[in-house]
C-alpha positions as CSV (number, residue, x, y, z in Angstrom):
1,X,-1.9,-6.9,2.8
2,X,-2.6,-4.6,0.0
3,X,-1.7,-0.9,0.3
4,X,-3.1,1.2,-2.5
5,X,-0.8,4.1,-3.5
6,X,-1.1,7.1,-5.9
7,X,-0.6,6.0,-9.5
8,X,3.0,5.9,-10.6
9,X,4.6,6.0,-7.2
10,X,5.1,2.3,-6.5
11,X,8.6,2.3,-7.9
12,X,9.7,4.1,-4.8
13,X,9.1,0.8,-2.9
14,X,11.3,-1.4,-5.1
15,X,13.9,-3.2,-3.0
16,X,12.0,-2.8,0.3
17,X,12.1,-6.3,1.9
18,X,8.7,-7.9,2.0
19,X,7.1,-5.4,-0.4
20,X,6.0,-6.4,-4.0
21,X,4.9,-3.3,-5.9
22,X,2.6,-4.0,-8.8
23,X,2.3,-1.9,-12.0
24,X,-0.5,0.5,-12.6
25,X,-3.6,-1.3,-13.7
26,X,-2.6,-4.6,-12.1
27,X,-5.5,-6.6,-10.9
28,X,-5.8,-6.9,-7.1
29,X,-7.6,-10.1,-6.1
30,X,-9.4,-8.6,-3.1
31,X,-12.9,-8.8,-1.7
32,X,-15.3,-6.0,-2.2
33,X,-15.1,-3.3,0.5
34,X,-16.9,-4.4,3.6
35,X,-17.0,-8.1,2.7
36,X,-14.9,-11.0,3.8
37,X,-13.3,-13.5,1.3
38,X,-11.6,-16.3,3.1
39,X,-9.3,-14.5,5.6
40,X,-9.1,-11.3,3.6
41,X,-11.0,-8.1,4.4
42,X,-10.5,-4.4,3.9
43,X,-9.7,-2.3,6.9
44,X,-10.5,1.4,6.7
45,X,-9.6,3.9,9.4
46,X,-12.3,6.0,10.9
47,X,-12.9,9.5,9.6
48,X,-11.9,11.2,6.4
49,X,-8.3,9.8,6.3
50,X,-9.3,6.8,4.3
51,X,-10.2,9.0,1.4
52,X,-6.5,9.9,0.8
53,X,-4.0,7.4,-0.4
54,X,-0.7,7.1,1.5
55,X,2.2,8.6,-0.3
56,X,4.8,6.0,-1.4
57,X,7.5,8.1,0.5
58,X,5.5,7.9,3.8
59,X,5.1,4.1,3.4
60,X,8.7,3.7,2.5
61,X,9.8,5.5,5.7
62,X,7.4,3.4,7.8
63,X,8.8,0.1,6.4
64,X,12.5,0.8,6.2
65,X,14.8,1.6,9.1
66,X,16.0,5.2,9.3
67,X,19.5,4.2,8.3
68,X,18.4,3.3,4.8
69,X,17.8,6.5,2.7
70,X,14.6,6.9,0.7
71,X,15.3,6.8,-3.0
C-alpha cells in the first residue's frame, strides 16, 4: 500500500514497523489513478477528503500503539 504524504514529512515514520518511507522524488511503481495493474489499484475516499494528503503525524498515530510517543 502506498500512502502519499506532504513533501519532507516521511522521516516522521522512520522506525514504524512495516513502514518504508521513501525520499522525496522517489518513483512509485503504481498504476494510473482509476486503473488496475495486477492486484494494485488506487482507492480514493468519497468527497473532498482525497484532495488533502494525510499528515505524517496522523498516520504515525494510526499505525503505532498509543504507548509509543510520536517523534
